[in-house]
N, C-alpha and C positions, 0 to 999 in steps of 0.2 A: 695709836700712833701713824701718824702719818710720815712719809717718805717723798722724797725727791729722786728726778730720773737719775741722778750721779749717783747716787745712793740705791737704788736697785740695781743699778748696773755695776755694780763693785759688790753689792749682795750676790749677782748669778755670777759674776765672776770670782769669785771666792768659793763659792761652794764649787765651782766647777775644778778649783784648786782639788780643794777636798777629798770632791768624788772621783778624780782624777787617779788620784794617792792611792786611793784607795783600792780601786780598783786595778793599778798596775802592780801594788806590791803586797797586797792585802792586806794592809793595815796600819795604823798610828795616825791617817788622815786625820780622823777625829778631833787629834789634839790638838791641830791646829788652828780651830772651827774659833775659840776665843780670843787670841790674839791677832788674826783675820776679822772678826769684827769690831773690836777695840781700834787698831791703829789701820785699818785699811778702809773699811767701811763706816768708822766712826764713830760707834757705838760709845757713848763715854761713861755708864754707868757699868762697872765691873758686876755687877746683879744680873741684870737685863741680857748681857754679854751671854755671860753663863745658860741660865735659862734659855735664851733664843738656841745657844747653840745645842742643851741636851736634845730640845723639841726636833731639832735637823735631825741632829745623831740617832734619835729612837729609829724619825722615818726610814733613814738611812739604812739601819741594822735590819729593821723589817721587810725591805726591797729584799737585803742579803738571805734572811735566813729564809724566805719564801724561794729563792735560789737553792740553800745549800739543803732543803727541807726538800725538794723536786726527785734532788740527787742520790737522796736513802743517809745522809751522813748525820742526823742528828738525833741523839740520846734523847730521846723524848723525856723520857721520867727523870734522869740523873740532871737534866740540863732545867727541867719545871721546878725540882727542889731548891737547887744553888739558886735561881730565880727568887723562888715565893721566899728564902730568908733574908734576898739581897735586896727585894724590896723594903724589905723593914727597914734596913742598912741602909740604902738610897734616902728613904724619908727622913731621917734620923740624922744624917748626911746632912743633903738640900737643906733642911731647917737652921745646922749650926751652920750652913755656908750663909743662909740670909740673913744670920745676928752678927756674923764676921765684917771686920771693916771691909770695906772694899779693896782699898790700896794691900792691904794685907794679903788676902783673897788672890789677888793676881801676881803677889811675890812668892806665895808660896806656891801657886798653880806654873811659874816660872822653875824653879824648882822640880816641879812633875815633870815638867817637859824635857827639861836633863835627865831623868832615869828612864823615862819612855825613851828617851832617844837613844842612850846606852841599848837598853835591853834589847833593843830592837837590832841592835848588832850579833846578838846573841844568835846562835843557831838554834830553832824551835826543835824539841825532842820532843814525843808523845809517852804513852805506857804501852805497854807489852798485851793488854789485854781486851781487844778487839770484842770480845763478846761479853763484857759487862755490861750489865743490869740490873734495877732498884729492884727486886723481888721480896718477897716475904723473907726471902733466904738469907740476901745480900742487905737488907735494911740495916739490921742490929749494926753494920763493919762502913754500911756509905754514910749512914744518914746524917750522925755528928758532924763527919769529915764534910759535908756539900753544906750540911748549914753553917757552920763555923765559916766557911771560905766564902761563902754566900755573903755572910750579913758583914764579912769585913770588907770587901772587897767596890760591896752595893753603897757602904759605909765611903769611902772615896769617892766613887763615881759620882754619889750624891753630893757629895762636898764639894767639887768640882767641876762639874758639871760637864764631866767625860764619860764614855760610852765605857771604858774601864777591860776593853777585849786584852789587853796586854795584860793583864790580872787575872781576868777569867779563864783564859787560856791553861796558863799554867797552874789555875788553882784547881780547874775541872781532870786537869794530869792527875794531880797531887793525890786528889782526893779518890779517882778512879782507876787510874792505871789506863786510863782508854785511848787510844792513836790518834796523833797529833791531828787529823783530819776530821776526825768526830770531834775531839774539843772544839776545834776551830770552828764548824757548823753550830754547835751545840754553843756556843758562847753567845750567839747571836741571838739566842733568849733572851740571858740576862742583858746584853747590851740595851736589844729591843726595853724591857719592861726598867733597868734602871733609869736611862734617858725619860721615859715615857713618867716617871714618877716623877724622879727628879721637875719636869716640864710643868707638872702637873700642879706640885706645889709651891714653883714657883709664878706659877697661874694666879692661883687662889689671890697672890697682891698684885697681879695685872703688871707683872715682868716682863713677860714675856711681848718682844717686840715681834708680832706676826705678817706684818708685809715683811721685813727683811726675813724672818724665816721663811716665809713661802718663795722668793728670789732664789734663798739660801739652799734648799732644796732640791729647785727646778734646777738647778746649777749642779746642784750633788748627783741626779740625775743622770746627764751629758754626760758631766765630769767618769763620774762610772760608767758607763758605755764606752768611752775614748778608752780610760786605763784598761779596761778590759783585756778589750780587741788592742791594745798596744804589749798589754803583759803578756799576749801568745806571743807577738813579733819582735821581745826581747827574751822571751824567758831563758835565755841561754845567758843575760847579764844580768836577773833578780837581783844576783846578791850585791852585784856593783851599783845598782840602781837603790837598793837595799842602803845602804853602808852612803850614797851620797844624799840620801832623804833623812837618815837617821842625823846626820851631820848639820842637816839644816834646821829640826827642831831639837838639837841642845846647843845652837847657836841660835835662835830666838829663843829660846828657856834664860840663854847666861845676860840676851838684850832687857828680856819681860823682867829678870830677876835684879838687872842690872838697876835700870830704871826704878826699882823700887826701891834700894837702898841707897841709890842716890834722891828719891824722893822723900826719906827719912831724913837722912844728914842735911837736908836744907831748912 
């Protein structure tokens, strides 16, 4: 799939915006990837937009995972089990997504955006067990919770082509009672795995626009660095920024859903 200079520039700019939002407020930005690819970059096929977004989300999450791993905030065993069952869910969800009509998929995606925007307004809270580990002694208690949560979140992530971090973080907290810092770091294992699984499934049908994905990922890397820098400078206003960003996500979700309803009625 070849792209022109204008589309390459728009892909770079869109990726920069997503990366900046992720770096600035720490999550939720990747939900904008699909509408940006469709309405700004000009990707006409919803399935191609979702597939390309999934590839970009996986790359971005992997880069952030390496940073969190270096800081020692990842609970690797819990995160890996959650991700392992989530991969199965993501494979099933992305297969269902490929079989779903593009307009319907986009409309449902708009509804998910509204839910994500609302969830961002809530204060994130963690559990009270910083020493939680997946061991022989805790496996009987933790495994069913991690497996069920991983599969459900993975299926939703695969179906919509999103990272699913807004679901992975509370899922890990509910299953293990780990602190929020560990849940955020550990969630990136799943977000990387879900994005890669979804992208691979769509890639089997040639639905990823790799040039656009490349420019989007490059812009995301630059935007992430800028967003992280701005986050330190605007730390005192982080909740205000989160409210503003969540409002943007909700409004875009309303627009996408409205477009779907209008098209369906005409």
